[in-house]
C-alpha positions as a printed NumPy array, in Angstrom:
array([[ 94.303,  97.215,  59.768],
       [ 97.552,  98.778,  60.927],
       [ 96.751, 102.422,  61.679],
       [100.483, 103.213,  61.847],
       [101.075, 102.094,  58.262],
       [101.662, 104.737,  55.603],
       [100.805, 102.135,  52.965],
       [ 97.408, 101.523,  54.543],
       [ 96.735, 105.258,  54.845],
       [ 97.54 , 105.679,  51.161],
       [ 95.312, 102.7  ,  50.292],
       [ 92.425, 104.21 ,  52.28 ],
       [ 92.738, 107.501,  50.378],
       [ 93.006, 105.603,  47.083],
       [ 89.815, 103.7  ,  47.958],
       [ 88.097, 107.024,  48.686],
       [ 89.238, 108.377,  45.295],
       [ 88.038, 105.202,  43.576],
       [ 84.68 , 105.203,  45.372],
       [ 83.944, 108.738,  44.2  ],
       [ 85.634, 108.312,  40.798],
       [ 87.885, 111.318,  41.392],
       [ 90.091, 110.553,  38.386],
       [ 87.036, 110.69 ,  36.07 ],
       [ 85.115, 113.534,  37.727],
       [ 87.707, 116.288,  38.23 ],
       [ 88.594, 115.394,  41.813],
       [ 92.24 , 114.926,  40.901],
       [ 92.598, 118.159,  38.893],
       [ 95.364, 120.187,  40.522],
       [ 93.793, 123.664,  40.479],
       [ 90.766, 122.208,  42.255],
       [ 92.961, 120.367,  44.761],
       [ 94.929, 123.546,  45.531],
       [ 91.653, 125.37 ,  46.215],
       [ 90.62 , 122.568,  48.581],
       [ 93.97 , 122.737,  50.384],
       [ 93.634, 126.513,  50.759],
       [ 90.147, 125.986,  52.183],
       [ 91.487, 123.484,  54.705],
       [ 94.295, 125.854,  55.714],
       [ 91.62 , 128.474,  56.338],
       [ 89.74 , 126.033,  58.555],
       [ 92.956, 125.214,  60.439],
       [ 93.565, 128.942,  60.902],
       [ 90.033, 129.399,  62.203],
       [ 90.567, 126.642,  64.757],
       [ 93.666, 128.371,  66.072],
       [ 92.499, 131.98 ,  65.951],
       [ 89.052, 131.238,  67.364],
       [ 90.363, 128.986,  70.145],
       [ 88.544, 125.874,  68.978],
       [ 89.283, 122.53 ,  70.582],
       [ 92.314, 120.393,  69.892],
       [ 89.932, 117.744,  68.484],
       [ 88.571, 120.261,  65.949],
       [ 92.099, 121.259,  64.987],
       [ 93.127, 117.604,  64.617],
       [ 90.159, 116.955,  62.311],
       [ 91.058, 119.877,  60.054],
       [ 94.723, 118.875,  59.93 ],
       [ 93.625, 115.329,  59.053],
       [ 91.554, 116.763,  56.182],
       [ 94.676, 118.507,  54.875],
       [ 96.729, 115.328,  55.249],
       [ 94.136, 113.367,  53.27 ],
       [ 94.306, 116.004,  50.537],
       [ 98.107, 115.786,  50.502],
       [ 98.029, 112.001,  50.213],
       [ 95.406, 112.322,  47.484],
       [ 97.6  , 114.787,  45.614],
       [100.432, 112.255,  45.62 ],
       [ 97.98 , 109.725,  44.195],
       [ 96.626, 112.155,  41.593],
       [100.107, 113.224,  40.461],
       [101.657, 109.758,  40.837],
       [104.616, 110.539,  43.085],
       [105.966, 108.864,  46.192],
       [105.089, 111.25 ,  49.008],
       [106.824, 109.125,  51.611],
       [110.129, 109.273,  49.709],
       [109.623, 112.984,  49.032],
       [109.108, 113.504,  52.772],
       [112.362, 111.755,  53.676],
       [114.283, 113.531,  50.889],
       [113.037, 116.894,  52.174],
       [113.8  , 116.025,  55.815],
       [117.368, 115.245,  54.797],
       [117.662, 118.668,  53.131],
       [116.098, 120.415,  56.125],
       [118.477, 118.627,  58.477],
       [121.422, 120.229,  56.696],
       [120.084, 123.786,  56.952],
       [121.002, 126.383,  59.504],
       [118.309, 128.211,  61.427],
       [117.876, 131.933,  62.051],
       [115.781, 134.049,  64.328],
       [113.653, 136.391,  62.226],
       [111.284, 138.799,  63.959],
       [111.617, 136.797,  67.171],
       [110.757, 133.424,  65.611],
       [112.934, 130.57 ,  64.429],
       [113.157, 129.94 ,  60.673],
       [114.833, 127.037,  58.921],
       [114.857, 127.961,  55.276],
       [117.058, 128.327,  52.254],
       [118.265, 131.777,  53.134],
       [119.268, 133.621,  50.022],
       [121.355, 136.739,  50.055],
       [119.02 , 139.497,  48.836],
       [121.555, 142.324,  49.011]])
């Protein structure tokens, strides 16, 4: 197994979905998946704000990544291509300092 392969990561998540019959048991329903992602973000936040270990943080981020890969499976889109398309857009954006922190966003004139 090539642990650096996106294709193998996607296949592992697909196997997990298949094993637990996510497509037949509500595991691929988007409202549910969004709730799970919000839960994982909360766990990531807790790791940071409570000073938990880097290993704990890595585990929670991995949970979120698995959910993201699973969402691409559930909604049948190419996450890898979407990633590269978005990186190209981000690479063309200017950055700004807002409240002392860097932001790279689509800044819209709100005047």
